[in-house]
Backbone of each chain as nested JSON, in Angstrom:
{
  "chains": [
    {"id": "A", "residues": [
      {"number": 1, "name": "MET", "atoms": {"N": [72.686, 227.906, 62.927], "CA": [73.02, 228.527, 64.198], "C": [71.882, 228.401, 65.203]}},
      {"number": 2, "name": "SER", "atoms": {"N": [70.663, 228.642, 64.733], "CA": [69.546, 228.657, 65.68], "C": [69.179, 227.24, 66.093]}},
      {"number": 3, "name": "ALA", "atoms": {"N": [68.499, 227.152, 67.221], "CA": [68.198, 225.846, 67.795], "C": [67.025, 225.164, 67.117]}},
      {"number": 4, "name": "VAL", "atoms": {"N": [66.235, 225.922, 66.394], "CA": [65.077, 225.34, 65.729], "C": [65.135, 225.706, 64.25]}},
      {"number": 5, "name": "PRO", "atoms": {"N": [64.477, 224.907, 63.391], "CA": [64.522, 225.225, 61.974], "C": [63.784, 226.521, 61.658]}},
      {"number": 6, "name": "THR", "atoms": {"N": [64.367, 227.336, 60.805], "CA": [63.689, 228.563, 60.407], "C": [63.678, 228.651, 58.89]}},
      {"number": 7, "name": "SER", "atoms": {"N": [62.61, 229.171, 58.339], "CA": [62.56, 229.364, 56.903], "C": [63.265, 230.672, 56.567]}},
      {"number": 8, "name": "ALA", "atoms": {"N": [63.507, 230.889, 55.291], "CA": [64.237, 232.077, 54.855], "C": [63.532, 233.357, 55.309]}},
      {"number": 9, "name": "SER", "atoms": {"N": [62.197, 233.389, 55.197], "CA": [61.489, 234.637, 55.502], "C": [61.584, 235.019, 56.971]}},
      {"number": 10, "name": "THR", "atoms": {"N": [61.494, 234.027, 57.876], "CA": [61.571, 234.377, 59.288], "C": [62.993, 234.775, 59.676]}},
      {"number": 11, "name": "SER", "atoms": {"N": [64.002, 234.044, 59.169], "CA": [65.373, 234.411, 59.546], "C": [65.797, 235.725, 58.896]}},
      {"number": 12, "name": "ASN", "atoms": {"N": [65.293, 236.007, 57.679], "CA": [65.56, 237.305, 57.047], "C": [65.005, 238.444, 57.881]}},
      {"number": 13, "name": "PHE", "atoms": {"N": [63.774, 238.271, 58.349], "CA": [63.142, 239.314, 59.162], "C": [63.955, 239.565, 60.417]}},
      {"number": 14, "name": "LEU", "atoms": {"N": [64.405, 238.477, 61.061], "CA": [65.17, 238.634, 62.299], "C": [66.497, 239.341, 62.051]}},
      {"number": 15, "name": "SER", "atoms": {"N": [67.168, 239.032, 60.938], "CA": [68.429, 239.729, 60.667], "C": [68.184, 241.181, 60.267]}},
      {"number": 16, "name": "ASP", "atoms": {"N": [67.014, 241.444, 59.634], "CA": [66.654, 242.827, 59.284], "C": [66.46, 243.693, 60.52]}},
      {"number": 17, "name": "ILE", "atoms": {"N": [65.852, 243.135, 61.561], "CA": [65.473, 243.976, 62.702], "C": [66.5, 243.979, 63.827]}},
      {"number": 18, "name": "THR", "atoms": {"N": [67.551, 243.137, 63.768], "CA": [68.552, 243.212, 64.844], "C": [69.258, 244.558, 64.769]}},
      {"number": 19, "name": "ASN", "atoms": {"N": [69.496, 245.113, 65.95], "CA": [70.091, 246.435, 66.137], "C": [69.172, 247.575, 65.704]}},
      {"number": 20, "name": "SER", "atoms": {"N": [67.881, 247.297, 65.558], "CA": [66.937, 248.386, 65.317], "C": [65.859, 248.373, 66.399]}},
      {"number": 21, "name": "SER", "atoms": {"N": [65.034, 249.418, 66.408], "CA": [64.002, 249.562, 67.432], "C": [62.861, 248.574, 67.209]}},
      {"number": 22, "name": "VAL", "atoms": {"N": [62.502, 247.866, 68.253], "CA": [61.428, 246.883, 68.128], "C": [60.448, 247.008, 69.297]}},
      {"number": 23, "name": "ILE", "atoms": {"N": [59.295, 246.389, 69.102], "CA": [58.329, 246.219, 70.179], "C": [58.164, 244.727, 70.398]}},
      {"number": 24, "name": "VAL", "atoms": {"N": [58.413, 244.273, 71.626], "CA": [58.201, 242.864, 71.96], "C": [56.985, 242.792, 72.863]}},
      {"number": 25, "name": "LYS", "atoms": {"N": [55.981, 242.027, 72.454], "CA": [54.795, 241.864, 73.291], "C": [54.775, 240.463, 73.873]}},
      {"number": 26, "name": "LEU", "atoms": {"N": [54.53, 240.378, 75.167], "CA": [54.472, 239.084, 75.838], "C": [53.03, 238.616, 75.963]}},
      {"number": 27, "name": "ASN", "atoms": {"N": [52.875, 237.346, 76.273], "CA": [51.531, 236.779, 76.411], "C": [50.759, 237.378, 77.574]}},
      {"number": 28, "name": "ASN", "atoms": {"N": [51.478, 237.942, 78.577], "CA": [50.78, 238.544, 79.711], "C": [50.366, 239.992, 79.451]}},
      {"number": 29, "name": "GLY", "atoms": {"N": [50.602, 240.493, 78.232], "CA": [50.175, 241.837, 77.871], "C": [51.244, 242.904, 78.018]}},
      {"number": 30, "name": "PHE", "atoms": {"N": [52.367, 242.558, 78.654], "CA": [53.445, 243.526, 78.802], "C": [54.116, 243.757, 77.446]}},
      {"number": 31, "name": "GLU", "atoms": {"N": [54.532, 245.01, 77.226], "CA": [55.256, 245.343, 76.0], "C": [56.603, 245.922, 76.371]}},
      {"number": 32, "name": "TYR", "atoms": {"N": [57.61, 245.584, 75.592], "CA": [58.942, 246.134, 75.799], "C": [59.379, 246.837, 74.531]}},
      {"number": 33, "name": "HIS", "atoms": {"N": [59.617, 248.149, 74.648], "CA": [60.07, 248.927, 73.499], "C": [61.567, 249.156, 73.677]}},
      {"number": 34, "name": "GLY", "atoms": {"N": [62.364, 248.688, 72.738], "CA": [63.81, 248.859, 72.876], "C": [64.552, 248.453, 71.621]}},
      {"number": 35, "name": "VAL", "atoms": {"N": [65.87, 248.406, 71.751], "CA": [66.713, 248.03, 70.613], "C": [67.051, 246.543, 70.737]}},
      {"number": 36, "name": "LEU", "atoms": {"N": [66.741, 245.804, 69.676], "CA": [66.984, 244.356, 69.676], "C": [68.462, 244.092, 69.459]}},
      {"number": 37, "name": "SER", "atoms": {"N": [69.135, 243.54, 70.489], "CA": [70.555, 243.275, 70.264], "C": [70.794, 241.825, 69.881]}},
      {"number": 38, "name": "SER", "atoms": {"N": [69.902, 240.92, 70.292], "CA": [70.124, 239.52, 69.938], "C": [68.836, 238.711, 70.026]}},
      {"number": 39, "name": "ILE", "atoms": {"N": [68.742, 237.694, 69.187], "CA": [67.582, 236.782, 69.24], "C": [68.028, 235.409, 68.759]}},
      {"number": 40, "name": "ASP", "atoms": {"N": [67.43, 234.344, 69.304], "CA": [67.754, 232.994, 68.829], "C": [66.492, 232.255, 68.381]}},
      {"number": 41, "name": "GLY", "atoms": {"N": [66.671, 230.986, 68.058], "CA": [65.582, 230.194, 67.512], "C": [64.466, 229.874, 68.486]}},
      {"number": 42, "name": "PHE", "atoms": {"N": [64.72, 230.038, 69.779], "CA": [63.66, 229.878, 70.778], "C": [62.885, 231.172, 70.998]}},
      {"number": 43, "name": "MET", "atoms": {"N": [63.269, 232.22, 70.261], "CA": [62.74, 233.58, 70.47], "C": [63.182, 234.15, 71.811]}},
      {"number": 44, "name": "ASN", "atoms": {"N": [64.242, 233.593, 72.411], "CA": [64.901, 234.295, 73.51], "C": [65.434, 235.592, 72.927]}},
      {"number": 45, "name": "ILE", "atoms": {"N": [65.285, 236.679, 73.685], "CA": [65.579, 238.002, 73.144], "C": [66.427, 238.779, 74.14]}},
      {"number": 46, "name": "VAL", "atoms": {"N": [67.402, 239.531, 73.626], "CA": [68.092, 240.527, 74.448], "C": [67.777, 241.909, 73.893]}},
      {"number": 47, "name": "LEU", "atoms": {"N": [67.251, 242.761, 74.774], "CA": [66.915, 244.134, 74.403], "C": [67.833, 245.095, 75.138]}},
      {"number": 48, "name": "GLU", "atoms": {"N": [68.122, 246.228, 74.477], "CA": [68.893, 247.284, 75.126], "C": [68.027, 248.529, 75.236]}},
      {"number": 49, "name": "ASN", "atoms": {"N": [68.25, 249.279, 76.318], "CA": [67.524, 250.536, 76.565], "C": [66.02, 250.355, 76.394]}},
      {"number": 50, "name": "SER", "atoms": {"N": [65.473, 249.357, 77.072], "CA": [64.066, 249.052, 76.845], "C": [63.168, 249.691, 77.901]}},
      {"number": 51, "name": "ILE", "atoms": {"N": [61.949, 249.986, 77.475], "CA": [60.925, 250.543, 78.349], "C": [59.829, 249.496, 78.495]}},
      {"number": 52, "name": "GLU", "atoms": {"N": [59.423, 249.231, 79.715], "CA": [58.336, 248.285, 79.992], "C": [57.018, 249.04, 79.954]}},
      {"number": 53, "name": "MET", "atoms": {"N": [56.092, 248.589, 79.118], "CA": [54.8, 249.269, 78.972], "C": [53.679, 248.299, 79.316]}},
      {"number": 54, "name": "VAL", "atoms": {"N": [52.704, 248.78, 80.069], "CA": [51.476, 248.009, 80.284], "C": [50.333, 248.893, 79.824]}},
      {"number": 55, "name": "GLY", "atoms": {"N": [49.621, 248.456, 78.794], "CA": [48.66, 249.345, 78.141], "C": [49.455, 250.468, 77.504]}},
      {"number": 56, "name": "SER", "atoms": {"N": [49.168, 251.717, 77.865], "CA": [49.998, 252.814, 77.356], "C": [50.793, 253.463, 78.493]}},
      {"number": 57, "name": "LYS", "atoms": {"N": [50.878, 252.752, 79.627], "CA": [51.577, 253.293, 80.795], "C": [53.002, 252.757, 80.878]}},
      {"number": 58, "name": "GLU", "atoms": {"N": [53.929, 253.687, 81.073], "CA": [55.338, 253.306, 81.186], "C": [55.626, 252.882, 82.621]}},
      {"number": 59, "name": "ILE", "atoms": {"N": [56.149, 251.675, 82.796], "CA": [56.345, 251.154, 84.149], "C": [57.798, 251.284, 84.597]}},
      {"number": 60, "name": "ARG", "atoms": {"N": [58.722, 250.773, 83.81], "CA": [60.129, 250.713, 84.214], "C": [61.039, 250.831, 82.999]}},
      {"number": 61, "name": "LYS", "atoms": {"N": [62.314, 251.04, 83.276], "CA": [63.314, 251.061, 82.205], "C": [64.431, 250.084, 82.551]}},
      {"number": 62, "name": "TYR", "atoms": {"N": [64.956, 249.452, 81.515], "CA": [66.062, 248.525, 81.712], "C": [67.165, 248.856, 80.708]}},
      {"number": 63, "name": "ASN", "atoms": {"N": [68.414, 248.912, 81.18], "CA": [69.531, 249.104, 80.251], "C": [69.706, 247.871, 79.371]}},
      {"number": 64, "name": "GLU", "atoms": {"N": [69.653, 246.699, 80.017], "CA": [69.826, 245.458, 79.274], "C": [68.838, 244.445, 79.838]}},
      {"number": 65, "name": "LEU", "atoms": {"N": [68.218, 243.671, 78.969], "CA": [67.126, 242.808, 79.401], "C": [67.087, 241.535, 78.572]}},
      {"number": 66, "name": "PHE", "atoms": {"N": [67.005, 240.394, 79.266], "CA": [66.816, 239.11, 78.582], "C": [65.362, 238.7, 78.74]}},
      {"number": 67, "name": "VAL", "atoms": {"N": [64.709, 238.347, 77.658], "CA": [63.329, 237.86, 77.712], "C": [63.33, 236.402, 77.273]}},
      {"number": 68, "name": "ARG", "atoms": {"N": [62.799, 235.521, 78.095], "CA": [62.755, 234.098, 77.721], "C": [61.698, 233.891, 76.631]}},
      {"number": 69, "name": "GLY", "atoms": {"N": [62.083, 233.116, 75.632], "CA": [61.299, 233.024, 74.404], "C": [59.872, 232.518, 74.546]}},
      {"number": 70, "name": "ASN", "atoms": {"N": [59.623, 231.686, 75.56], "CA": [58.278, 231.102, 75.673], "C": [57.205, 232.138, 75.995]}},
      {"number": 71, "name": "ASN", "atoms": {"N": [57.619, 233.305, 76.516], "CA": [56.661, 234.353, 76.866], "C": [56.302, 235.27, 75.706]}},
      {"number": 72, "name": "VAL", "atoms": {"N": [57.04, 235.16, 74.612], "CA": [56.906, 236.149, 73.543], "C": [55.687, 235.86, 72.669]}},
      {"number": 73, "name": "MET", "atoms": {"N": [54.803, 236.847, 72.518], "CA": [53.696, 236.721, 71.566], "C": [54.153, 237.191, 70.192]}},
      {"number": 74, "name": "TYR", "atoms": {"N": [54.753, 238.386, 70.122], "CA": [55.294, 238.817, 68.831], "C": [56.448, 239.795, 68.999]}},
      {"number": 75, "name": "ILE", "atoms": {"N": [57.206, 239.934, 67.935], "CA": [58.252, 240.947, 67.819], "C": [57.901, 241.789, 66.609]}},
      {"number": 76, "name": "ALA", "atoms": {"N": [57.705, 243.091, 66.829], "CA": [57.33, 243.976, 65.722], "C": [58.416, 245.015, 65.501]}},
      {"number": 77, "name": "SER", "atoms": {"N": [58.662, 245.337, 64.238], "CA": [59.587, 246.439, 63.946], "C": [58.861, 247.752, 64.201]}},
      {"number": 78, "name": "GLN", "atoms": {"N": [59.639, 248.759, 64.647], "CA": [58.993, 250.017, 65.047], "C": [59.114, 251.062, 63.95]}}
    ]},
    {"id": "B", "residues": [
      {"number": 1, "name": "MET", "atoms": {"N": [29.718, 199.43, 63.738], "CA": [30.836, 200.32, 63.49], "C": [31.716, 199.773, 62.368]}},
      {"number": 2, "name": "SER", "atoms": {"N": [32.039, 198.467, 62.414], "CA": [32.914, 197.883, 61.4], "C": [32.236, 197.877, 60.03]}},
      {"number": 3, "name": "GLU", "atoms": {"N": [30.895, 197.809, 59.999], "CA": [30.164, 197.823, 58.723], "C": [30.39, 199.146, 57.992]}},
      {"number": 4, "name": "ASP", "atoms": {"N": [30.357, 200.249, 58.726], "CA": [30.572, 201.566, 58.12], "C": [31.925, 201.641, 57.412]}},
      {"number": 5, "name": "HIS", "atoms": {"N": [32.945, 201.116, 58.063], "CA": [34.29, 201.172, 57.481], "C": [34.373, 200.368, 56.195]}},
      {"number": 6, "name": "SER", "atoms": {"N": [33.772, 199.185, 56.182], "CA": [33.896, 198.29, 55.029], "C": [33.213, 198.877, 53.794]}},
      {"number": 7, "name": "VAL", "atoms": {"N": [32.199, 199.675, 53.98], "CA": [31.479, 200.261, 52.845], "C": [32.384, 201.23, 52.093]}},
      {"number": 8, "name": "ILE", "atoms": {"N": [33.177, 201.99, 52.841], "CA": [33.951, 203.061, 52.213], "C": [35.275, 202.569, 51.617]}},
      {"number": 9, "name": "THR", "atoms": {"N": [35.83, 201.478, 52.159], "CA": [37.134, 201.013, 51.675], "C": [37.064, 200.567, 50.213]}},
      {"number": 10, "name": "ASP", "atoms": {"N": [37.987, 201.102, 49.427], "CA": [38.07, 200.761, 48.013], "C": [39.155, 199.698, 47.849]}},
      {"number": 11, "name": "VAL", "atoms": {"N": [38.757, 198.489, 47.502], "CA": [39.688, 197.367, 47.433], "C": [40.691, 197.551, 46.299]}},
      {"number": 12, "name": "ALA", "atoms": {"N": [40.231, 198.104, 45.177], "CA": [41.089, 198.22, 43.998], "C": [42.302, 199.12, 44.256]}},
      {"number": 13, "name": "THR", "atoms": {"N": [42.069, 200.267, 44.867], "CA": [43.168, 201.208, 45.08], "C": [43.797, 201.058, 46.459]}},
      {"number": 14, "name": "GLY", "atoms": {"N": [43.125, 200.337, 47.316], "CA": [43.637, 200.168, 48.668], "C": [43.484, 201.406, 49.518]}},
      {"number": 15, "name": "THR", "atoms": {"N": [42.723, 202.361, 49.039], "CA": [42.541, 203.586, 49.818], "C": [41.174, 203.589, 50.479]}},
      {"number": 16, "name": "SER", "atoms": {"N": [41.078, 204.371, 51.504], "CA": [39.825, 204.48, 52.231], "C": [39.605, 205.941, 52.593]}},
      {"number": 17, "name": "GLU", "atoms": {"N": [38.394, 206.376, 52.495], "CA": [38.116, 207.78, 52.821], "C": [38.318, 208.058, 54.303]}},
      {"number": 18, "name": "LEU", "atoms": {"N": [38.14, 207.027, 55.116], "CA": [38.276, 207.247, 56.552], "C": [39.721, 207.154, 57.01]}},
      {"number": 19, "name": "ASP", "atoms": {"N": [40.509, 206.311, 56.327], "CA": [41.878, 206.071, 56.762], "C": [42.799, 207.13, 56.18]}},
      {"number": 20, "name": "ILE", "atoms": {"N": [43.024, 208.191, 56.942], "CA": [43.826, 209.314, 56.455], "C": [45.274, 208.889, 56.236]}},
      {"number": 21, "name": "GLY", "atoms": {"N": [45.755, 207.945, 57.049], "CA": [47.141, 207.515, 56.938], "C": [47.451, 206.814, 55.627]}},
      {"number": 22, "name": "ALA", "atoms": {"N": [46.47, 206.136, 55.042], "CA": [46.716, 205.342, 53.848], "C": [46.548, 206.146, 52.559]}},
      {"number": 23, "name": "SER", "atoms": {"N": [45.828, 207.255, 52.609], "CA": [45.604, 208.021, 51.394], "C": [46.241, 209.398, 51.518]}},
      {"number": 24, "name": "ILE", "atoms": {"N": [46.601, 209.972, 50.38], "CA": [47.204, 211.304, 50.394], "C": [46.097, 212.34, 50.214]}},
      {"number": 25, "name": "PRO", "atoms": {"N": [45.964, 213.258, 51.154], "CA": [44.915, 214.264, 51.013], "C": [45.204, 215.176, 49.819]}},
      {"number": 26, "name": "SER", "atoms": {"N": [44.163, 215.693, 49.19], "CA": [44.345, 216.486, 47.977], "C": [45.063, 217.801, 48.277]}},
      {"number": 27, "name": "VAL", "atoms": {"N": [44.787, 218.416, 49.418], "CA": [45.495, 219.622, 49.807], "C": [46.05, 219.423, 51.218]}},
      {"number": 28, "name": "LEU", "atoms": {"N": [47.371, 219.462, 51.35], "CA": [47.977, 219.371, 52.672], "C": [47.679, 220.655, 53.443]}},
      {"number": 29, "name": "PRO", "atoms": {"N": [47.525, 220.55, 54.761], "CA": [47.17, 221.734, 55.548], "C": [48.081, 222.937, 55.299]}},
      {"number": 30, "name": "LEU", "atoms": {"N": [49.381, 222.715, 55.281], "CA": [50.285, 223.862, 55.132], "C": [50.33, 224.404, 53.7]}},
      {"number": 31, "name": "GLU", "atoms": {"N": [49.825, 223.605, 52.724], "CA": [49.737, 224.128, 51.349], "C": [48.795, 225.315, 51.284]}},
      {"number": 32, "name": "LEU", "atoms": {"N": [47.737, 225.251, 52.07], "CA": [46.766, 226.349, 52.111], "C": [47.446, 227.637, 52.569]}},
      {"number": 33, "name": "ILE", "atoms": {"N": [48.317, 227.496, 53.573], "CA": [49.018, 228.672, 54.097], "C": [50.07, 229.143, 53.097]}},
      {"number": 34, "name": "ASP", "atoms": {"N": [50.761, 228.188, 52.472], "CA": [51.776, 228.549, 51.487], "C": [51.163, 229.319, 50.319]}},
      {"number": 35, "name": "LYS", "atoms": {"N": [49.941, 228.92, 49.915], "CA": [49.263, 229.624, 48.82], "C": [48.846, 231.034, 49.22]}},
      {"number": 36, "name": "SER", "atoms": {"N": [48.745, 231.284, 50.529], "CA": [48.298, 232.598, 51.008], "C": [49.429, 233.608, 51.143]}},
      {"number": 37, "name": "ILE", "atoms": {"N": [50.666, 233.179, 50.885], "CA": [51.793, 234.115, 50.998], "C": [51.605, 235.253, 49.995]}},
      {"number": 38, "name": "GLY", "atoms": {"N": [51.715, 236.461, 50.49], "CA": [51.532, 237.645, 49.643], "C": [50.133, 238.215, 49.701]}},
      {"number": 39, "name": "SER", "atoms": {"N": [49.196, 237.484, 50.296], "CA": [47.836, 238.015, 50.395], "C": [47.424, 238.138, 51.862]}},
      {"number": 40, "name": "LYS", "atoms": {"N": [46.276, 238.736, 52.063], "CA": [45.785, 239.002, 53.416], "C": [45.468, 237.707, 54.159]}},
      {"number": 41, "name": "ILE", "atoms": {"N": [45.787, 237.707, 55.428], "CA": [45.465, 236.541, 56.241], "C": [45.04, 237.012, 57.629]}},
      {"number": 42, "name": "TRP", "atoms": {"N": [44.223, 236.211, 58.264], "CA": [43.666, 236.54, 59.573], "C": [44.13, 235.459, 60.553]}},
      {"number": 43, "name": "ALA", "atoms": {"N": [44.922, 235.868, 61.536], "CA": [45.45, 234.92, 62.523], "C": [44.67, 235.066, 63.824]}},
      {"number": 44, "name": "ILE", "atoms": {"N": [44.13, 233.959, 64.284], "CA": [43.342, 233.96, 65.512], "C": [44.098, 233.172, 66.571]}},
      {"number": 45, "name": "MET", "atoms": {"N": [44.405, 233.829, 67.677], "CA": [45.144, 233.2, 68.764], "C": [44.153, 232.572, 69.75]}},
      {"number": 46, "name": "SER", "atoms": {"N": [44.684, 231.748, 70.647], "CA": [43.801, 231.095, 71.616], "C": [43.537, 231.979, 72.839]}},
      {"number": 47, "name": "ASP", "atoms": {"N": [44.034, 233.216, 72.815], "CA": [43.909, 234.072, 73.992], "C": [43.227, 235.416, 73.69]}},
      {"number": 48, "name": "PHE", "atoms": {"N": [42.261, 235.426, 72.789], "CA": [41.48, 236.616, 72.458], "C": [42.29, 237.7, 71.75]}},
      {"number": 49, "name": "HIS", "atoms": {"N": [43.389, 237.317, 71.128], "CA": [44.107, 238.24, 70.269], "C": [43.927, 237.791, 68.829]}},
      {"number": 50, "name": "GLU", "atoms": {"N": [43.75, 238.766, 67.932], "CA": [43.639, 238.432, 66.514], "C": [44.481, 239.415, 65.71]}},
      {"number": 51, "name": "PHE", "atoms": {"N": [45.033, 238.935, 64.611], "CA": [45.892, 239.758, 63.775], "C": [45.441, 239.634, 62.323]}},
      {"number": 52, "name": "VAL", "atoms": {"N": [45.349, 240.772, 61.635], "CA": [45.075, 240.741, 60.209], "C": [46.209, 241.46, 59.494]}},
      {"number": 53, "name": "GLY", "atoms": {"N": [46.804, 240.82, 58.503], "CA": [47.896, 241.447, 57.765], "C": [48.256, 240.638, 56.544]}},
      {"number": 54, "name": "THR", "atoms": {"N": [49.243, 241.136, 55.807], "CA": [49.715, 240.421, 54.624], "C": [50.745, 239.383, 55.057]}},
      {"number": 55, "name": "LEU", "atoms": {"N": [50.528, 238.141, 54.658], "CA": [51.437, 237.049, 55.041], "C": [52.723, 237.131, 54.222]}},
      {"number": 56, "name": "VAL", "atoms": {"N": [53.849, 237.312, 54.917], "CA": [55.148, 237.382, 54.245], "C": [55.775, 235.992, 54.186]}},
      {"number": 57, "name": "GLY", "atoms": {"N": [55.633, 235.239, 55.255], "CA": [56.193, 233.891, 55.259], "C": [55.944, 233.201, 56.582]}},
      {"number": 58, "name": "PHE", "atoms": {"N": [56.365, 231.936, 56.641], "CA": [56.219, 231.184, 57.884], "C": [57.29, 230.114, 57.938]}},
      {"number": 59, "name": "ASP", "atoms": {"N": [57.54, 229.574, 59.137], "CA": [58.548, 228.52, 59.269], "C": [57.901, 227.187, 59.646]}},
      {"number": 60, "name": "ASP", "atoms": {"N": [58.732, 226.201, 60.007], "CA": [58.231, 224.847, 60.277], "C": [57.257, 224.789, 61.441]}},
      {"number": 61, "name": "PHE", "atoms": {"N": [57.381, 225.739, 62.379], "CA": [56.48, 225.753, 63.525], "C": [55.241, 226.604, 63.282]}},
      {"number": 62, "name": "VAL", "atoms": {"N": [55.136, 227.164, 62.061], "CA": [54.08, 228.121, 61.708], "C": [54.15, 229.384, 62.581]}},
      {"number": 63, "name": "ASN", "atoms": {"N": [55.377, 229.759, 62.987], "CA": [55.602, 231.15, 63.366], "C": [55.406, 231.935, 62.085]}},
      {"number": 64, "name": "ILE", "atoms": {"N": [54.688, 233.048, 62.113], "CA": [54.399, 233.734, 60.853], "C": [54.89, 235.18, 60.862]}},
      {"number": 65, "name": "ILE", "atoms": {"N": [55.291, 235.64, 59.68], "CA": [55.676, 237.041, 59.475], "C": [54.519, 237.734, 58.785]}},
      {"number": 66, "name": "LEU", "atoms": {"N": [54.046, 238.833, 59.371], "CA": [52.965, 239.616, 58.783], "C": [53.445, 241.044, 58.545]}},
      {"number": 67, "name": "SER", "atoms": {"N": [52.965, 241.664, 57.478], "CA": [53.24, 243.083, 57.277], "C": [51.919, 243.838, 57.203]}},
      {"number": 68, "name": "ASP", "atoms": {"N": [51.966, 245.15, 57.453], "CA": [50.77, 246.024, 57.515], "C": [49.707, 245.396, 58.412]}},
      {"number": 69, "name": "VAL", "atoms": {"N": [50.057, 245.218, 59.647], "CA": [49.25, 244.414, 60.562], "C": [48.302, 245.281, 61.39]}},
      {"number": 70, "name": "THR", "atoms": {"N": [47.107, 244.784, 61.586], "CA": [46.192, 245.338, 62.577], "C": [46.039, 244.297, 63.67]}},
      {"number": 71, "name": "GLU", "atoms": {"N": [46.326, 244.722, 64.901], "CA": [46.222, 243.817, 66.046], "C": [44.916, 244.112, 66.784]}},
      {"number": 72, "name": "TYR", "atoms": {"N": [44.153, 243.08, 67.053], "CA": [42.886, 243.236, 67.774], "C": [42.98, 242.504, 69.11]}},
      {"number": 73, "name": "ASP", "atoms": {"N": [42.762, 243.241, 70.18], "CA": [42.573, 242.608, 71.482], "C": [41.063, 242.511, 71.682]}},
      {"number": 74, "name": "VAL", "atoms": {"N": [40.529, 241.346, 71.37], "CA": [39.073, 241.196, 71.303], "C": [38.433, 241.36, 72.678]}},
      {"number": 75, "name": "ALA", "atoms": {"N": [39.129, 240.901, 73.715], "CA": [38.562, 240.977, 75.064], "C": [38.463, 242.417, 75.536]}},
      {"number": 76, "name": "ARG", "atoms": {"N": [39.501, 243.224, 75.26], "CA": [39.512, 244.61, 75.752], "C": [39.057, 245.607, 74.7]}},
      {"number": 77, "name": "LYS", "atoms": {"N": [38.734, 245.111, 73.509], "CA": [38.323, 245.963, 72.398], "C": [39.359, 247.048, 72.087]}},
      {"number": 78, "name": "VAL", "atoms": {"N": [40.619, 246.627, 72.0], "CA": [41.71, 247.539, 71.652], "C": [42.261, 247.127, 70.288]}},
      {"number": 79, "name": "VAL", "atoms": {"N": [42.486, 248.135, 69.438], "CA": [43.038, 247.869, 68.114], "C": [44.324, 248.673, 67.966]}},
      {"number": 80, "name": "CYS", "atoms": {"N": [45.386, 248.069, 67.429], "CA": [46.551, 248.887, 67.101], "C": [47.249, 248.356, 65.85]}},
      {"number": 81, "name": "LYS", "atoms": {"N": [48.068, 249.223, 65.257], "CA": [48.705, 248.923, 63.967], "C": [50.19, 248.637, 64.174]}},
      {"number": 82, "name": "ARG", "atoms": {"N": [50.706, 247.704, 63.397], "CA": [52.131, 247.407, 63.38], "C": [52.567, 247.293, 61.922]}},
      {"number": 83, "name": "SER", "atoms": {"N": [53.794, 247.741, 61.625], "CA": [54.228, 247.69, 60.222], "C": [54.606, 246.257, 59.816]}},
      {"number": 84, "name": "LYS", "atoms": {"N": [55.411, 245.592, 60.661], "CA": [55.817, 244.221, 60.327], "C": [56.105, 243.49, 61.624]}},
      {"number": 85, "name": "LEU", "atoms": {"N": [55.683, 242.242, 61.718], "CA": [55.965, 241.511, 62.955], "C": [56.132, 240.017, 62.735]}},
      {"number": 86, "name": "LEU", "atoms": {"N": [56.856, 239.422, 63.672], "CA": [56.997, 237.961, 63.739], "C": [56.092, 237.475, 64.853]}},
      {"number": 87, "name": "LEU", "atoms": {"N": [55.076, 236.717, 64.488], "CA": [54.077, 236.247, 65.444], "C": [54.416, 234.821, 65.871]}},
      {"number": 88, "name": "SER", "atoms": {"N": [54.575, 234.627, 67.176], "CA": [54.923, 233.302, 67.691], "C": [53.764, 232.323, 67.518]}},
      {"number": 89, "name": "SER", "atoms": {"N": [54.103, 231.078, 67.215], "CA": [53.068, 230.064, 66.999], "C": [52.537, 229.49, 68.309]}},
      {"number": 90, "name": "ARG", "atoms": {"N": [53.123, 229.91, 69.413], "CA": [52.799, 229.316, 70.711], "C": [51.304, 229.329, 71.016]}},
      {"number": 91, "name": "ASN", "atoms": {"N": [50.653, 230.452, 70.758], "CA": [49.217, 230.556, 71.036], "C": [48.378, 230.674, 69.774]}},
      {"number": 92, "name": "LEU", "atoms": {"N": [48.965, 230.309, 68.636], "CA": [48.231, 230.428, 67.376], "C": [47.2, 229.315, 67.26]}},
      {"number": 93, "name": "ALA", "atoms": {"N": [45.948, 229.688, 67.036], "CA": [44.889, 228.686, 66.915], "C": [44.478, 228.473, 65.464]}},
      {"number": 94, "name": "MET", "atoms": {"N": [44.213, 229.552, 64.738], "CA": [43.69, 229.411, 63.376], "C": [44.264, 230.472, 62.447]}},
      {"number": 95, "name": "LEU", "atoms": {"N": [44.349, 230.112, 61.159], "CA": [44.701, 231.069, 60.114], "C": [43.591, 231.049, 59.079]}},
      {"number": 96, "name": "VAL", "atoms": {"N": [43.067, 232.22, 58.75], "CA": [41.969, 232.31, 57.786], "C": [42.435, 233.116, 56.575]}},
      {"number": 97, "name": "PRO", "atoms": {"N": [42.597, 232.475, 55.403], "CA": [42.981, 233.23, 54.208], "C": [41.887, 234.228, 53.83]}},
      {"number": 98, "name": "GLU", "atoms": {"N": [42.305, 235.327, 53.221], "CA": [41.379, 236.394, 52.809], "C": [40.592, 236.925, 54.006]}},
      {"number": 99, "name": "GLY", "atoms": {"N": [41.188, 236.856, 55.189], "CA": [40.469, 237.217, 56.407], "C": [40.112, 238.688, 56.476]}},
      {"number": 100, "name": "LYS", "atoms": {"N": [38.904, 238.963, 56.884], "CA": [38.447, 240.346, 57.028], "C": [38.745, 240.87, 58.418]}},
      {"number": 101, "name": "GLY", "atoms": {"N": [38.962, 239.989, 59.365], "CA": [39.19, 240.401, 60.739], "C": [37.913, 240.393, 61.544]}},
      {"number": 102, "name": "PRO", "atoms": {"N": [38.061, 240.565, 62.856], "CA": [36.892, 240.496, 63.722], "C": [36.049, 241.764, 63.624]}},
      {"number": 103, "name": "GLU", "atoms": {"N": [34.786, 241.65, 63.98], "CA": [33.934, 242.841, 64.103], "C": [33.991, 243.266, 65.556]}},
      {"number": 104, "name": "ILE", "atoms": {"N": [34.599, 244.411, 65.778], "CA": [34.911, 244.803, 67.15], "C": [34.325, 246.175, 67.441]}}
    ]}
  ]
}
């Protein structure tokens, strides 16, 4: 399904964390705390009810948000 | 320059220490990472971020899964903990097995 090859461990992790609370950190330092609704092999991500954080400061809220995969540094389970 | 090459080439086996393409290295680069699965590893990014955690797995692009992670922002001297994460290979520079992490 995904556009790039994934090993069992990475695809298992992604299926484990879909529909649960995650932290997505971008290369520019921004963090998005929300519910992971979808992810693909490019690490394109759709988050629901996400909060934009810079450092420990809350900046904005989004009901639904698409993050382009090239910006993603990591996806962590919360 | 050509003299140096001729000294090392082994005619009998057809292999040369300098010619990486013709000989099979004893340990492939990704074998080192594969052997580190289940143990501590230290990931150093090209942007002053470092991660220390237990290596769960990795894919063809060396995107890596870490558990019990400590994240170090070396430039800002910020440390934080994550339980499990998928680290993108986009800015990954180095992986150090048995890594102790940075002194911050």
